[in-house]
C-alpha positions in Angstrom: 19.4 -18.2 2.2 16.6 -16.6 0.5 16.8 -12.9 1.8 13.1 -12.0 0.9 12.1 -15.2 2.8 14.3 -14.5 5.7 12.6 -11.0 6.0 9.2 -12.5 5.8 9.9 -15.0 8.6 11.4 -12.1 10.8 8.3 -9.7 10.3 6.0 -12.7 11.1 7.9 -13.5 14.2 7.9 -10.0 15.4 4.1 -9.6 14.7 3.2 -12.8 15.9 5.1 -12.3 19.3 6.9 -15.7 19.6 8.7 -18.3 17.3 5.9 -20.7 17.7 2.9 -18.5 16.7 5.0 -17.5 13.5 5.4 -21.2 12.8 1.5 -21.6 12.8 1.0 -18.6 10.7 3.7 -19.8 8.2 2.8 -23.5 8.6 6.4 -24.2 9.5 7.7 -25.9 12.6 9.5 -24.1 15.7 13.0 -25.4 14.8 12.9 -24.2 11.3 11.7 -20.5 12.3 14.7 -20.5 14.9 17.1 -21.6 12.7 16.3 -19.1 10.0 16.2 -16.1 12.6 19.8 -17.3 13.9 20.9 -17.5 10.2 19.5 -14.0 9.5 21.2 -12.6 12.5 24.6 -14.2 11.7 24.7 -12.9 8.2 23.9 -9.5 9.2 26.3 -9.5 12.2 23.9 -8.1 14.6 21.5 -9.3 17.3 17.8 -8.7 16.1 15.6 -10.3 18.9 16.1 -10.7 22.6 14.3 -13.6 24.4 12.8 -13.2 28.0 10.6 -14.6 30.3 8.0 -12.1 29.1 8.6 -13.0 25.3 10.5 -11.5 22.3 11.9 -7.9 22.4 13.4 -6.3 19.2 17.0 -4.6 19.7 17.4 -0.9 18.1 19.0 -3.0 15.1 15.8 -5.2 15.0 13.5 -2.3 14.9 15.4 -0.6 12.1 15.5 -4.0 10.3 11.8 -4.7 10.8 10.9 -1.3 9.4 12.9 -1.7 6.2 11.8 -5.4 5.9 8.3 -4.6 5.8 8.5 -2.0 3.4 10.9 -4.5 1.1 8.4 -7.2 1.3 5.5 -4.7 0.5 7.4 -3.6 -2.6 8.2 -7.1 -4.1 4.7 -8.2 -3.3 3.5 -5.2 -5.4 5.7 -5.9 -8.2 4.3 -9.6 -8.5 1.0 -8.2 -8.1 1.4 -5.8 -11.1 2.4 -8.8 -13.5 -0.1 -11.3 -12.3 -3.0 -9.0 -12.5 -2.3 -7.8 -15.8 -1.4 -11.3 -17.2 -3.7 -14.0 -15.6 -7.3 -14.4 -14.2 -7.3 -15.0 -10.6 -7.7 -18.3 -8.9 -7.8 -20.0 -5.3 -10.1 -18.7 -2.5 -10.6 -15.4 -1.2 -12.1 -14.8 2.2 -13.8 -11.5 2.5 -15.5 -10.2 5.9 -18.1 -7.4 5.3 -21.1 -5.7 7.1 -24.3 -7.3 6.2 -26.6 -4.7 4.9 -24.0 -3.0 2.7 -22.8 -6.0 0.9 -26.4 -7.4 0.3 -27.3 -4.1 -1.2 -24.4 -3.0 -2.9 -21.8 -6.0 -3.3 -23.8 -9.3 -3.9 -25.9 -8.0 -6.6 -22.8 -7.0 -8.5 -20.5 -10.1 -7.5 -21.6 -12.1 -10.3 -19.7 -9.8 -12.8 -16.6 -10.3 -10.8 -16.8 -14.0 -10.4 -17.3 -14.2 -14.3 -14.2 -12.5 -14.9 -12.7 -14.9 -12.8 -13.8 -18.4 -13.1 -11.2 -20.2 -11.2 -11.9 -18.0 -8.2 -13.8 -19.0 -5.0 -15.1 -16.3 -2.4 -15.9 -17.2 1.1 -18.0 -14.2 2.2 -18.6 -14.0 6.0 -21.4 -11.3 6.6 -20.8 -9.6 10.0 -21.2 -6.0 11.4 -18.6 -6.5 14.0 -14.9 -6.2 13.6 -13.6 -9.4 13.7 -9.7 -10.2 14.0 -8.6 -10.8 10.5 -5.7 -12.9 11.4 -7.6 -15.3 13.5 -10.5 -15.6 11.1 -8.0 -16.4 8.4 -9.6 -13.3 6.5 -7.9 -11.7 3.2 -9.9 -8.5 3.3 -12.6 -6.7 5.3 -14.9 -3.9 4.2 -15.5 -1.7 7.2 -17.2 1.7 7.7 -16.6 4.5 10.1 -13.3 5.6 11.9 -10.6 2.9 12.0 -9.5 3.0 15.5 -6.4 0.3 15.3 -3.7 2.3 13.6 -1.7 -0.9 13.0 -4.0 -2.1 10.3 -3.2 -1.9 6.7 -6.1 0.2 5.4 -7.1 2.2 2.2 -10.3 4.1 1.9 -12.4 3.3 -1.1 -15.4 5.3 -0.8 -17.4 7.7 1.2 -21.2 8.3 1.6 -23.3 11.1 3.3 -25.2 10.4 6.5 -29.1 11.3 6.5 -31.8 11.4 8.9 -34.2 8.9 7.4 -38.0 7.6 8.1 -41.1 6.3 6.3 -43.9 8.6 5.0 -46.0 6.9 7.3 -43.7 7.5 10.4 -43.6 11.3 9.6 -47.2 11.3 9.0 -47.8 10.3 12.3 -45.0 12.0 14.3 -44.7 15.0 12.4 -41.7 15.9 10.2 -38.8 17.7 12.2 -37.7 21.1 10.8 -34.5 21.5 12.8 -32.4 19.2 14.7 -33.7 20.3 18.0 -37.2 18.8 16.9 -35.6 15.3 17.1 -35.6 15.0 20.9 -39.5 14.8 20.4 -39.2 11.7 17.9 -38.5 7.9 18.5 -35.1 7.3 17.4 -33.8 3.8 16.4 -30.3 3.9 17.9 -27.6 1.8 16.1 -25.1 0.7 19.0 -22.3 -0.5 17.0 -19.3 1.8 16.7 -20.2 4.9 14.6 -23.8 4.9 16.0 -25.1 5.9 19.5 -27.5 8.8 20.9 -25.5 12.0 20.1 -26.4 13.0 16.5 -24.0 16.1 15.5 -25.1 18.5 12.7 -23.6 21.3 11.0 -24.5 24.1 8.8 -23.1 27.3 7.6 -20.1 26.9 10.1 -22.7 26.4 13.0 -22.7 22.9 14.8 -25.4 21.3 16.9 -25.4 18.3 19.0 -28.7 16.9 19.6 -29.2 13.5 22.1 -31.8 11.6 20.8 -33.7 9.1 22.7 -35.6 6.1 21.6 -37.1 2.6 22.7 -35.1 0.7 20.5 -31.4 -0.1 20.0 -30.0 -2.5 17.6 -26.5 -4.0 17.0 -26.9 -4.7 13.3 -27.6 -2.3 10.6 -30.1 -4.8 9.1 -32.0 -4.6 12.3 -32.0 -0.6 11.8 -33.2 -1.1 8.4 -36.2 -3.4 9.2 -37.2 -1.1 12.0 -37.2 2.3 9.8 -38.8 0.2 7.2 -41.4 -0.9 9.8 -42.1 3.0 10.5 -41.1 2.2 14.0 -39.1 5.6 14.1 -36.3 7.7 12.5 -32.5 6.9 12.3 -29.2 8.4 11.1 -27.8 6.0 8.3 -25.6 6.4 5.5 -27.0 6.8 2.2 -26.0 3.3 1.3 -28.1 1.8 3.7 -31.4 3.2 2.1 -30.4 3.8 -1.5 -33.1 1.8 -3.3 -35.6 3.0 -0.8 -34.7 6.6 -1.2 -35.1 6.2 -5.0 -38.6 4.9 -4.7 -39.7 7.1 -2.2 -40.6 4.5 0.4 -38.1 6.2 2.7 -37.6 9.9 2.8 -34.6 12.1 4.1 -35.4 15.0 6.1 -33.2 18.0 7.8 -31.2 17.9 4.5 -30.1 21.4 4.9 -28.1 20.4 7.6 -25.1 17.8 7.6 -24.0 15.0 9.4 -20.4 13.6 9.5 -20.0 11.3 6.2 -19.1 7.6 6.6 -16.0 6.2 5.2 -15.8 2.5 3.7 -12.2 1.0 4.2 -10.7 -2.0 2.5 -8.7 -3.3 5.8 -6.1 -6.2 5.2 -4.6 -8.2 8.1 -1.4 -6.8 9.3 1.8 -8.6 8.7 0.4 -10.3 5.8 1.0 -9.9 2.0 -1.8 -8.4 0.2 -2.9 -10.8 -2.2 -3.7 -10.2 -5.8 -7.1 -11.7 -5.3 -7.7 -9.2 -2.4 -6.6 -6.2 -4.5 -8.8 -7.1 -7.4 -11.8 -7.5 -5.3 -11.3 -4.5 -3.6 -10.9 -2.5 -6.7 -14.0 -3.9 -8.2 -15.7 -3.0 -5.2 -14.5 0.6 -5.8 -15.3 0.7 -9.2 -18.8 -0.6 -8.7 -19.6 2.0 -6.1 -18.3 4.9 -8.3 -20.5 3.5 -11.1 -23.5 3.4 -8.9 -23.0 7.0 -8.1 -23.0 8.0 -11.7 -26.3 6.4 -12.4 -29.0 8.6 -12.3 -31.7 7.8 -9.7 -35.0 6.4 -11.1 
């Protein structure tokens, strides 16, 4: 019996919650999964899983084996990735999930370079501001922003951007320029309703912290909608520098209250739990990370 394959099967069963679900994930029949687990338990001489009407439960030995098996699988995969990444171009299909505006502004304009580097690679890019189920959608890697709530996910922070209060010169000419966070209560705020947004904006300066409850007549659930509303001079908003970097450079959008700091926003590469990180996904994340770093070093126009 292939020891690594048996570990992968066991980890898949634990994380999928049943033999049948693991079989679907691994494209194997349930009898093959059951046989593999039985052979593994026989070879180890311990019971790893207990079946009940409520599903599968790991024994103490099963929990210890699961923890070590995941580590062994990860290390084996990393060894393969190093060799493959160094010796050959990538091929096959890479499925990526990413936020709409960020990807259109900072990834898609540079993606041709990555594809030219790997002519046998195809990318299926799903643009969505929501946090989807990576396993259910068959996603290899997702680019997510903000604080990650699900601690079970495999994730790596690849970049960080400051948040700013932004609006157009036309809006500020009409409504006035806020001089302090408290002035924001008299402004129309465009509220981003996804996680990381909301109506409570927290500022800090020289050790002092101020929280302002803003109000506005417009709430949007997608960052692209917030961009459009700000550019249409409908109000001001809190957004990452990434969100308006072209307009901030051109002057079409202005940042105010710049002597105050808002919590920065992190960009994470998130990989589906229980699956090996492919060389394709790893290379793509490295490309995005480098592209953003190069962009930060490029002087503003």
